[in-house]
C-alpha positions as CSV (number, residue, x, y, z in Angstrom):
1,X,46.6,23.1,-61.9
2,X,44.4,26.1,-61.2
3,X,46.3,29.2,-60.1
4,X,44.7,31.4,-57.5
5,X,43.3,34.6,-58.9
6,X,45.2,37.7,-58.0
7,X,43.9,39.5,-55.0
8,X,42.2,42.9,-55.1
9,X,45.3,45.0,-56.0
10,X,44.4,48.0,-53.8
11,X,43.5,46.1,-50.7
12,X,46.3,43.5,-51.0
13,X,49.0,46.1,-51.7
14,X,47.7,48.3,-48.9
15,X,47.9,45.5,-46.4
16,X,51.5,44.6,-47.4
17,X,52.5,48.3,-47.4
18,X,51.0,48.8,-44.0
19,X,53.3,46.0,-42.6
20,X,56.3,47.6,-44.5
21,X,55.6,50.8,-42.6
22,X,55.3,49.0,-39.3
23,X,58.6,47.3,-40.0
24,X,60.2,50.7,-40.5
25,X,58.8,52.1,-37.3
26,X,59.4,48.9,-35.2
27,X,62.2,46.9,-36.7
28,X,61.2,43.2,-36.7
29,X,63.0,40.1,-35.6
30,X,62.8,36.8,-37.5
31,X,60.0,34.6,-36.1
32,X,62.1,31.5,-36.4
33,X,65.5,32.5,-35.0
34,X,65.2,36.0,-33.7
35,X,67.6,37.5,-36.3
36,X,67.0,41.3,-36.3
37,X,65.8,43.2,-39.4
38,X,63.6,40.6,-41.0
39,X,60.3,38.8,-40.1
40,X,61.4,35.5,-41.7
41,X,65.0,35.2,-42.7
42,X,66.5,33.2,-45.5
43,X,68.1,30.7,-43.2
44,X,64.7,29.9,-41.6
45,X,63.0,29.7,-45.0
46,X,65.6,27.1,-46.0
47,X,65.1,25.2,-42.7
48,X,61.3,25.1,-42.9
49,X,60.3,21.6,-44.1
50,X,57.5,21.6,-46.7
51,X,55.0,18.8,-46.9
52,X,54.9,17.0,-50.2
53,X,53.1,14.0,-51.6
54,X,52.2,11.3,-50.7
55,X,49.6,12.3,-48.1
56,X,46.2,10.9,-47.3
57,X,43.9,12.4,-50.0
58,X,41.3,13.4,-47.3
59,X,43.0,14.4,-44.1
60,X,46.4,15.3,-45.6
61,X,48.4,13.2,-43.1
62,X,51.9,12.6,-44.5
63,X,52.3,8.9,-45.2
64,X,54.1,6.4,-47.5
65,X,51.2,5.9,-50.0
66,X,48.4,7.6,-51.7
67,X,45.4,5.6,-50.4
68,X,43.2,6.7,-47.5
69,X,44.8,6.5,-44.1
70,X,43.4,4.0,-41.6
71,X,41.6,6.8,-39.6
72,X,39.8,8.1,-42.7
73,X,38.8,4.6,-43.7
74,X,37.2,3.9,-40.4
75,X,35.9,7.3,-39.4
76,X,35.8,9.7,-42.4
77,X,35.8,13.4,-41.5
78,X,33.1,15.8,-42.6
79,X,35.4,18.1,-44.5
80,X,36.2,17.3,-48.2
81,X,39.9,17.6,-47.9
82,X,42.6,19.1,-45.6
83,X,46.1,20.1,-46.6
84,X,49.0,21.6,-44.7
85,X,52.1,23.5,-45.9
86,X,54.9,22.7,-43.4
87,X,55.9,20.2,-40.8
88,X,55.3,21.6,-37.3
89,X,58.9,21.3,-36.1
90,X,62.0,23.4,-35.7
91,X,61.8,27.0,-36.9
92,X,58.2,26.5,-38.0
93,X,57.2,25.5,-34.5
94,X,59.1,28.5,-33.1
95,X,57.4,30.9,-35.5
96,X,53.9,29.7,-34.8
97,X,54.6,29.9,-31.0
98,X,55.8,33.5,-31.5
99,X,52.6,34.3,-33.5
100,X,50.3,32.7,-31.0
101,X,51.8,33.6,-27.7
102,X,54.2,36.5,-28.2
103,X,52.1,38.8,-30.4
104,X,54.4,38.5,-33.4
105,X,51.6,39.4,-35.8
106,X,53.9,40.4,-38.6
107,X,55.0,36.8,-38.9
108,X,51.5,35.9,-40.1
109,X,51.7,38.1,-43.1
110,X,54.9,36.5,-44.2
111,X,53.9,32.9,-43.4
112,X,50.6,33.3,-45.2
113,X,52.7,33.1,-48.4
114,X,53.0,29.4,-47.8
115,X,49.2,29.1,-47.7
116,X,48.9,31.0,-51.0
117,X,51.5,28.7,-52.7
118,X,49.9,25.6,-51.4
119,X,46.4,26.7,-52.5
120,X,47.8,27.4,-56.0
121,X,48.6,23.7,-56.3
122,X,45.1,22.5,-55.4
123,X,42.1,22.1,-57.7
124,X,39.7,23.5,-55.1
125,X,36.9,25.7,-56.0
126,X,35.9,27.8,-52.9
127,X,33.6,30.7,-52.4
128,X,34.7,32.1,-49.0
129,X,37.6,32.0,-46.6
130,X,36.9,31.5,-42.9
131,X,39.4,31.4,-40.0
132,X,38.9,28.8,-37.3
133,X,37.6,30.9,-34.4
134,X,38.8,31.1,-30.8
135,X,36.4,31.0,-27.9
136,X,35.4,34.4,-26.4
137,X,37.4,33.7,-23.3
138,X,40.6,32.8,-25.3
139,X,40.1,35.8,-27.6
140,X,39.8,38.2,-24.6
141,X,42.9,36.6,-23.0
142,X,45.1,36.7,-26.1
143,X,43.6,39.8,-27.8
144,X,43.6,38.3,-31.3
145,X,43.0,35.2,-33.3
146,X,46.2,34.0,-35.0
147,X,44.2,32.1,-37.6
148,X,42.5,35.3,-38.7
149,X,45.9,37.0,-39.2
150,X,46.9,34.1,-41.5
151,X,43.5,34.0,-43.3
152,X,43.1,37.7,-44.1
153,X,46.3,38.2,-46.1
154,X,45.7,34.8,-47.8
155,X,42.2,35.8,-48.9
156,X,43.5,39.2,-50.2
157,X,46.2,37.6,-52.2
158,X,43.9,35.0,-53.7
159,X,41.0,37.4,-54.4
160,X,38.6,35.4,-52.2
161,X,35.9,36.9,-49.9
162,X,36.9,36.8,-46.2
163,X,34.0,36.3,-43.8
164,X,35.2,35.5,-40.2
165,X,31.7,36.0,-38.8
166,X,30.3,32.9,-40.5
167,X,31.7,30.6,-37.8
168,X,32.0,31.0,-34.1
169,X,33.1,28.9,-31.2
170,X,30.1,28.4,-29.0
171,X,31.9,26.9,-26.0
172,X,35.5,26.8,-24.6
173,X,37.3,23.5,-24.9
174,X,40.3,22.0,-23.2
175,X,43.7,22.0,-24.8
176,X,44.0,19.2,-27.5
177,X,47.7,18.6,-26.6
178,X,48.3,15.1,-25.5
179,X,44.8,13.8,-26.3
180,X,44.1,10.7,-28.4
181,X,42.3,11.0,-31.7
182,X,39.0,10.0,-30.2
183,X,39.4,12.3,-27.2
184,X,40.2,15.2,-29.5
185,X,37.0,14.6,-31.4
186,X,34.9,14.4,-28.3
187,X,36.6,17.5,-26.9
188,X,35.5,19.7,-29.8
189,X,32.2,17.9,-30.6
190,X,29.5,20.6,-30.9
191,X,31.9,23.4,-30.0
192,X,31.1,25.5,-33.1
193,X,28.1,27.0,-34.7
194,X,27.6,28.6,-38.1
195,X,25.4,31.3,-39.5
196,X,23.0,29.6,-41.8
197,X,22.1,32.7,-44.0
198,X,25.8,33.1,-44.9
199,X,26.7,29.4,-45.4
200,X,23.9,28.0,-47.6
201,X,25.2,26.6,-50.8
202,X,28.7,27.9,-50.2
203,X,32.0,26.0,-50.7
204,X,34.0,27.1,-47.6
205,X,37.7,27.2,-47.0
206,X,38.8,27.0,-43.3
207,X,42.2,28.4,-42.3
208,X,44.1,27.5,-39.2
209,X,47.7,27.5,-37.9
210,X,48.3,23.8,-37.1
211,X,46.5,20.5,-37.7
212,X,47.3,17.3,-35.9
213,X,44.4,14.8,-36.2
214,X,42.0,17.3,-38.0
215,X,39.5,17.0,-35.1
216,X,39.0,20.7,-34.9
217,X,38.5,21.1,-38.6
218,X,36.0,18.2,-38.6
219,X,34.0,19.9,-35.8
220,X,34.0,23.2,-37.8
221,X,32.9,21.3,-41.0
222,X,30.1,19.6,-39.1
223,X,28.7,23.0,-38.0
224,X,29.1,24.6,-41.5
225,X,27.4,21.6,-43.2
226,X,24.6,21.6,-40.7
227,X,24.1,25.3,-41.5
228,X,23.7,24.5,-45.2
229,X,27.3,24.7,-46.6
230,X,27.8,22.8,-49.9
231,X,31.3,21.6,-48.9
232,X,34.2,22.4,-46.6
233,X,37.9,22.4,-47.3
234,X,40.7,23.1,-44.8
235,X,44.2,24.6,-45.1
236,X,46.7,25.0,-42.3
237,X,50.1,26.4,-42.2
238,X,51.6,23.4,-40.4
239,X,50.9,19.8,-39.6
240,X,52.0,18.2,-36.4
241,X,52.9,14.5,-36.7
242,X,50.7,12.2,-34.6
243,X,52.3,10.5,-31.6
244,X,52.5,7.2,-33.4
245,X,54.5,8.8,-36.2
246,X,57.0,10.6,-34.1
247,X,60.5,9.2,-33.7
């Protein structure tokens, strides 16, 4: 197992200290349950369900065995591997919704710890961290990219370069919620472009909040590889079970 290198001490400590000051000025509430005084309480930490093996070795979909899942066997994604930290349910779903839709940006700094711990268990050699981008319209509407608020503290803690400008979303897409796997892939096909001078020969790690089918990561990987990237890995905070797996 290769442990992540420690992040640049000054930048990483400054980032964490900045949130400590913000918490003093504006007392936080737990992103999972709303308990005052903390951003992620012990009860919600205990309730968050972590994803363990076995998973599909490529798309990271939880399953009963270690072989490739049926989808990866028939239509392999362009990324090398995707892994997720938590199941997208319960307090984790609530925390991500608060991060995405209620401007609970402090939750991202706490939740990024799961990304760091997961990365430390993986034998991935990457050169740069890139958040999955929002479209310009969604960015103007929301005011921030939640994936970036997860990716930045992760990169600082792991001592990896953070370059959000490498990838951009070149067109808006419909919501992926409720779409089939094939419809999701078609929805995001060609939706991303990458900056070739910054990608050539690089092993790139994509960061996002939630994965379901991996269609968005696949579209991002296609753009990065087309621009000359050597390989693309993907890491998300949570993984939503596909409809056929839900009970």
